[in-house]
N, C-alpha and C positions, 0 to 999 in steps of 0.2 A: 849861594854860599857867601859868607862874610870874610872880609880881609882882616877882621879883628884878631889880634894874636890869640892863640889857644890858651885857655887857663890851665892847661896841662903841660908838664915837662917830663921828658924821659930821663931815666937815670944817667945814661951816657951823656946827654946834653948838660945835665946839671954838673956832672963830674968835670966837664970841660968849660965851665963858666969862665968867660974871658976876663972879667974885670974884678972889682971888689966883690968877694963872695957874698951871696945873699944871707939874710937871717934865716936860719933853719928852725922850724918848729916841729917837734915830735909830739903828736897828739894821739898816740895809741890809746885805745879805749875799747871796752867790751861791755855791752849792755848786760847789766846784772852780774857781770863777772868780777874777778879780782882787780885791784888797782894795778895798772900797767907800769907804774914807775919802776918796779924791780926789773921788768923786761927792758925798759929804757936803759937802766943803769948797767945791765949786762951787755948791751950793745946798741949803738945808735950812730947816725951819721956824724962825722967829725964836726964839732962845734954846735950841734943842735941843742936847743933848750927844750926841756919837757914842759908841756902845757896840759893841765888836767881838765878834761871836758866838763866834769861835774861841777867844778868850782870856778873855772875861768870862762867857760863857754856857755854857761847856763846859770840862771838864777835859782833860788830855792824852789823845789817842787811845791805845787799848790794849785790855786785857782787858775793860773796861767798854763797848767800842764806839767808834765814830768820834767821837761827841760825848757822852761820859759826863757825869754831873752835875759841875758845878764844885764845888770845895771851898767850904765855907761862908765861910771868911775871904776867899777870893779874890772871891766874888760880893759879899760885903758891901763890900769895898774898891772894887770897880768901881762899885757903885751909889752909894756915898758920893762918889766922884770925879765922878760925873755929877750930883750935887746932890740925891740922894734922901734925904729925912728921914723920920722916923717918922710925921709927920703930913702928908706930901706927897700930893697927888693926882698920879698919874702917868699920862701918855699915851704909849704906845709906837707907833712906826710903822716901816715899811720901805719898799721901793720901790713895792710895790703889792699883792702877793698875800698879805701878812700872815703868811707862814710864819715868818720870823725874829722878827717882832713877837710872834707867838703864843708862841714859845719863851721870850721875855723875860717876857711876861705870866704864863705858867705858873710860871716860876721865882720871880718876885716873890711870887706867891700862895703857892707852896710854902714860901718862906722868911718867910712871915708878913705880907706887905704886901698887904692886900686892896683898897685904893683905887687900882686900876690898870685902865686900859682900852686897847683897841687902836683906832687910827685906821682906820676902815673905808675901804679903798681906798688907804691909805698916801699916800706923797708924790705919786704920780701923781694921785690924786683931789684932793689939796690944790692942786696946780698947775693941774689942769683947772678948778677953781673960781675960778681967778685970785686966789688968796689970797697974801698977802705971803710972801716968802722972804728969806733973807740968805745970804751966803757967808762963808768964813773958817774958821779952825781951831776945833776943839772947845774950849769953855771949861773951865777948871779950877775945880772947885767943891769944897766940903767939906760933905757931908751928914752926918747922924747916924744913918742907917738901921742897925738892928741885925738881922742875919739870924738867924731862929729856925726851923730846918728842921722839917718835919713837918706843916704846915698843909694840905697836899694829899696825895692818895694816890699814893705812889711805889711802883711795882711792880718786882719783880725777875723773873728768868726763870722761877722756880718759880711765882710768882703768876700770870704771864701764861699759863703752861701750864695751871694749874688753872682759870682763867677760860675758856680755850678749851674745856675739857672740860665744865665745869659751868654756865657763864654765857655771856657774850658778849665776844669779843675782836675788836676791829676793827683792820684793817690799813690805814693811810693811804697806802701807796705806790700809784703808778699800777697799774692792773690787770695789764699785761704783766709787771711785776716780781713782783707777788703770785703769778701763775701760773707764774713761772719761765721765761717766754718771752723776756724782754729784761732781763737783769741786767747793767748796765754799771758798777755802783758797787761792789758787794760780791762777794767771791770765790765765794760759794755762792748758788745760785738757789733760789727757793721761798718757803715761808711756814711759820709755826708751825702744826702740825696743829690743825685745828678752828677756825682764825681765819676771819673773814669779810672779804672785800674791801670797803673803803669809801674810795676815793681822796679824799684831803683836798681837792684842788683842785676837786672836784665840788661843794664847798660854796659856790663863788663864781659870780657872774655874769660875763659876758664882760668887763665893765669893771673887774673886780677887787673890787667890792663883794661882801659876803656876800649869799647869798640871804636873803629876809626870814624872820622867825622861824617863820611858819607853814609855809613851804616846807622849811625845815631840819627842823622837827618831823616833817613827812610823810616826808622822806627817812630820818631815823633810825628812825622807827617801822617803816618798810618793811624796814629792815635788822635789825629784831628788838629795838631798844632799848625796854625797858619801864620805866615810871615806878617809881622807887625801887629798881630792881634794879641792882647794880653792873655797870659796863661797864669793860672795859680797852681801851686804845688803844696801838698801837705803829706803827712805820714802819721806816725804814732806820736812823736814828740819833737819834730823838726830837725831830725838828723838825716834820714833818707830823703826828706824834702830838699835839703840843701844839695844832696847828691844829684837829684833830678835837675836842680837849677844849674849845677856845674855841667852836667851832661848836655843840657839844652844849649848852654853857651858854647861848649865844645863842638856841638853839631853844626854850628853856623846858621841855624834856623833863627832868624832875627825876630823873636817875639819877646816883648817885655815880660819878665817873669816875676810874679809876686810870691813870696814865701809866707805861708801860715805857720809860723814857728810853734805856736801852741798846739796846733794839729789836733788829732783825734783825742789826745789826752786832755786837751782844753775843751774841745767841743762837747764832750760828754759831762762836763761839770755843770752844765745847765740842763736840767731834765726837760725843759721846754723845747730844746732843739731836736728836730726830727732825726731819726736814724733809719737808714735803709739797709736791707740785707741783700 
């Protein structure tokens, strides 16, 4: 097990933050669902700024998938508008399952900001702990965060295919989508040949909190993750993949993790790429 600090923070710990409060980012999001800004305005953690996944945490859909990497400048601008500075501690949260929060966590890390954590259990856990909330529009701030890409491993389709052949590539989608039995989002069903099914939401307890580190480590070890061997993760469009990357770090299993952000929605844009059911 690693001594690296956990990328997760519990609501009670956040509420007792001892120093200058962290920058709080509310990234509530629902795939194919309504805009979550009204939910944010109805209630959020005090001082939190709203960040929209579709516009701040992803580029326009197209050849790179449904949620490709955002442009460096666009991501920098969004983080500055939310108040992120170079020396900020940042805590990210969503409604509860940490999918969107993990995407923001990974992007901040990729663009060079290491002091970032995810609120374990999200807004639901904060509310269940009867901690204070506030309502109203998102504040307008001016941070000085400078986005410097490349601090985490970003995979493309070729990298993912190579890892599936020679290492370990984990697919974070639900098992029925992995096996091509229930594809309701992308036009082609199946998975990257050689990938291993590892549904991201299986990393969670029923209440939305992550499994503890030992249980996560057991799960990933059983899936074939070996210490210090690079692992690749992907999903439909790079959201559940980031959740897997977060869970891998929280597990303490020290394997370098590469994220294929384009994921299945990018893989299938090239008809020459093979598909396995």
